[in-house]
C-alpha positions, 0 to 999 in steps of 0.5 A, spaced: 757 356 399 750 358 397 751 359 390 755 352 389 749 348 393 744 352 389 748 349 382 748 342 385 741 342 386 739 344 379 744 340 376 740 334 380 735 336 378 735 337 371 739 330 372 732 326 375 728 330 370 732 327 364 732 320 368 725 320 368 724 322 361 728 316 358 724 311 363 718 314 360 721 313 353 723 306 355 716 305 358 713 306 352 717 303 347 716 296 352 709 297 351 709 298 343 714 291 343 708 289 347 702 290 342 707 287 336 708 280 341 700 280 341 700 283 334 704 275 333 699 271 338 693 274 333 697 272 326 699 266 330 692 264 331 690 265 324 694 261 321 694 255 325 686 256 326 687 256 334 683 261 337 686 261 344 692 265 341 686 271 340 685 269 347 691 271 350 692 278 347 684 280 349 685 278 356 691 281 357 687 289 354 686 290 362 694 292 363 694 294 355 689 299 356 693 302 362 699 303 357 695 307 352 698 314 350 699 318 344 706 315 343 705 309 343 698 308 338 702 313 334 707 308 334 703 302 333 699 306 327 705 308 324 708 301 324 702 297 322 699 301 316 704 303 312 700 300 305 694 304 306 695 311 307 688 312 307 687 307 313 693 310 317 690 317 317 683 315 318 686 311 325 691 318 327 685 323 327 682 319 332 689 320 336 691 326 339 698 330 338 702 327 342 707 333 346 714 328 345 714 328 338 721 325 337 719 319 341 713 318 336 718 318 331 723 314 334 718 309 336 715 309 329 724 308 326 724 302 331 718 299 329 719 293 325 713 293 321 710 287 316 712 286 309 705 282 309 699 285 308 695 287 315 690 281 316 683 284 318 683 281 325 689 285 327 686 291 324 681 291 328 684 289 334 688 296 333 682 300 331 678 297 338 685 300 342 684 307 338 676 306 341 678 304 348 683 310 349 677 314 346 672 313 351 678 312 357 679 320 355 672 321 356 671 324 348 664 319 347 662 322 341 669 321 337 668 315 341 662 313 337 663 315 331 670 311 332 666 305 333 661 306 328 667 305 323 670 299 327 663 295 327 663 297 319 669 294 318 667 288 323 660 287 317 665 287 312 668 280 314 666 274 314 672 270 318 670 265 323 677 268 326 676 274 327 670 273 331 673 273 338 675 281 337 668 282 334 665 280 341 669 285 344 667 290 338 660 289 340 661 291 347 666 297 346 660 299 341 654 298 346 658 302 351 660 308 347 653 308 346 651 308 353 655 313 355 652 317 350 645 316 353 643 313 345 643 306 347 636 306 343 640 307 336 644 300 336 638 295 339 636 293 331 644 293 329 645 289 336 640 284 334 641 283 327 648 281 329 646 276 334 642 272 328 648 272 324 652 270 330 647 264 332 646 261 324 654 262 324 655 258 332 659 264 334 657 262 341 662 268 344 658 273 340 651 270 341 653 271 350 656 278 349 651 281 344 646 278 349 648 282 355 649 288 351 641 287 349 639 286 356 642 291 358 639 296 353 632 293 356 634 295 362 636 301 361 629 304 359 625 299 363 623 294 358 623 288 362 618 285 358 622 284 352 628 283 356 624 277 359 622 274 352 629 275 349 632 269 354 630 262 352 630 259 359 623 260 361 619 262 355 620 259 347 615 254 350 613 252 342 620 252 341 621 247 347 615 243 344 618 242 338 624 240 340 622 235 345 617 232 339 623 230 336 627 228 342 622 222 344 621 220 337 628 218 336 629 216 343 624 210 341 627 209 335 634 207 338 631 203 343 630 206 349 623 209 353 623 216 355 622 218 363 616 219 365 617 225 368 619 228 361 611 227 359 609 230 366 611 237 365 606 243 365 608 246 360 609 239 355 604 235 359 598 237 352 603 237 347 606 230 348 600 227 350 600 223 343 607 221 344 606 218 351 600 214 348 605 212 343 611 211 347 606 205 352 605 202 345 612 201 343 614 200 351 609 194 351 609 191 344 601 192 342 602 193 335 594 193 335 595 199 340 601 202 336 596 202 330 590 206 333 596 211 335 597 212 329 590 212 326 588 217 331 594 222 332 596 221 325 594 228 323 598 231 328 604 227 327 604 230 319 603 236 322 609 235 326 613 233 321 614 226 325 609 221 322 615 218 317 620 216 323 613 214 327 613 209 321 620 206 322 617 205 330 613 198 328 619 194 327 621 195 334 614 195 336 615 188 333 621 186 337 618 187 343 613 183 342 617 177 340 621 179 345 615 178 351 613 172 347 619 169 347 620 170 355 612 167 356 613 161 352 618 155 351 614 153 345 609 157 340 607 156 333 607 162 327 600 161 327 599 163 335 605 169 333 600 171 328 595 171 332 598 175 337 602 180 333 595 182 328 598 180 322 595 176 316 598 170 316 603 164 320 607 166 314 609 172 315 610 171 323 614 166 322 619 170 317 619 175 322 620 171 327 627 168 323 629 176 322 628 176 330 633 170 331 638 172 326 639 179 330 639 177 336 633 179 339 630 173 341 634 166 343 630 161 340 630 155 334 624 155 329 622 147 327 618 148 321 618 140 320 613 141 326 612 148 325 613 151 332 618 156 335 622 153 341 624 158 346 632 157 349 632 155 356 634 162 360 640 161 363 645 166 368 647 171 365 653 171 369 655 165 367 655 168 360 660 172 356 656 177 356 659 181 362 666 180 359 664 183 353 661 189 356 666 190 361 671 190 355 668 194 351 667 199 357 675 199 358 677 199 351 673 207 351 677 209 357 683 208 354 681 210 348 679 217 351 686 217 354 689 216 348 685 222 345 686 226 351 694 226 350 694 226 343 690 233 344 695 235 349 699 241 347 706 243 350 710 249 349 716 248 344 723 246 346 719 245 353 722 238 355 729 239 356 728 246 359 729 243 366 735 238 364 741 240 366 747 241 362 753 237 361 757 242 365 752 243 370 752 236 371 760 236 371 759 241 376 755 238 380 759 231 380 766 235 382 762 238 388 759 231 390 766 229 390 769 234 394 763 234 399 765 226 400 773 227 400 771 233 406 766 227 408 772 222 409 777 227 412 773 229 418 772 221 419 779 220 418 781 226 424 775 223 429 780 217 430 786 217 433 
């Protein structure tokens, strides 16, 4: 009796071990299929120029990281790197030999490799998985060597579709050097890649690289360098240059900058000439505008804004004519010329005619009597101007709504997933009919 019980226990334990081994093989194959799906998403992103598909694969990296093992990695590498034996062997050198060699061969055989050449984005993604595995297994020296090989692949590519994967690679490259306490060796590399990412408008790469550099500086207590790296509280010269151009462009557009801009402590002295220029434009004082150009012309030339400021003369004249039109019901061109500082009344007459044509003022010219007559000011709400303004705003909102609807994306064939089929509809109708009959029979049973 005891021998039979012992044999039964041994058979049961062997069955459990076989079941666990089968489940492990199935989980490895499932992990390989998941990685295959991630590479499809990356390939789809490259073909359609849609980075959001790459983001899906990268967001799943923490979950993928837990599933990585020698069987999975060797299965993926053996399935993808079918055209380049050198690349395949280089990656396999970083992956240890698994205990289950049969499972690896089965995974490779069941792996449907692509007939097209391997995309650089997929190559970088698989290489990144190998690097993550080395870091997780605490093989830090090998991880450093693997990350160096990875970033060299990234540098050799000039493709915007690889930027998101490259940003993730920069992080793990910095992490590998941090684990061996050699962060100072890659500081120059991070600066070079940050400059390249800035020139290419790679915002994801800029964010990762700036954080890596800050972590690098703080690791060695280099607080001054870390403070100079961030432009929020520093880079005063850059902010001054940008603000000078912004004030000039805003004046050209017919707007007046807010006074608070000129009162900011880091900008007050640098924007002093532009403050006087703004006052001349706001008042429409052509004489004062000329004085500002004469006094601060060298500074404007040094700021490369002089040619733009010269164009403001027309804005000053328009503002002055608008002020004259609202102050006088009738005025001669000669008087206008004296107020504007022009040479003759003929020039003033041409300027006023152009202002009337452009809609700057509402007036009429009477050449026979030699004066300009301003139209009487009326209530603006009695005109069509409010109606036109509301119509313009409503049109903008409707266009914005239509463009938003057109920009929305839907999964393919998702419009019919909630609709019932013909068979389901017939079943529902049959059930409704039976329910109606039962209710009718119950009503009949209730009355004698």
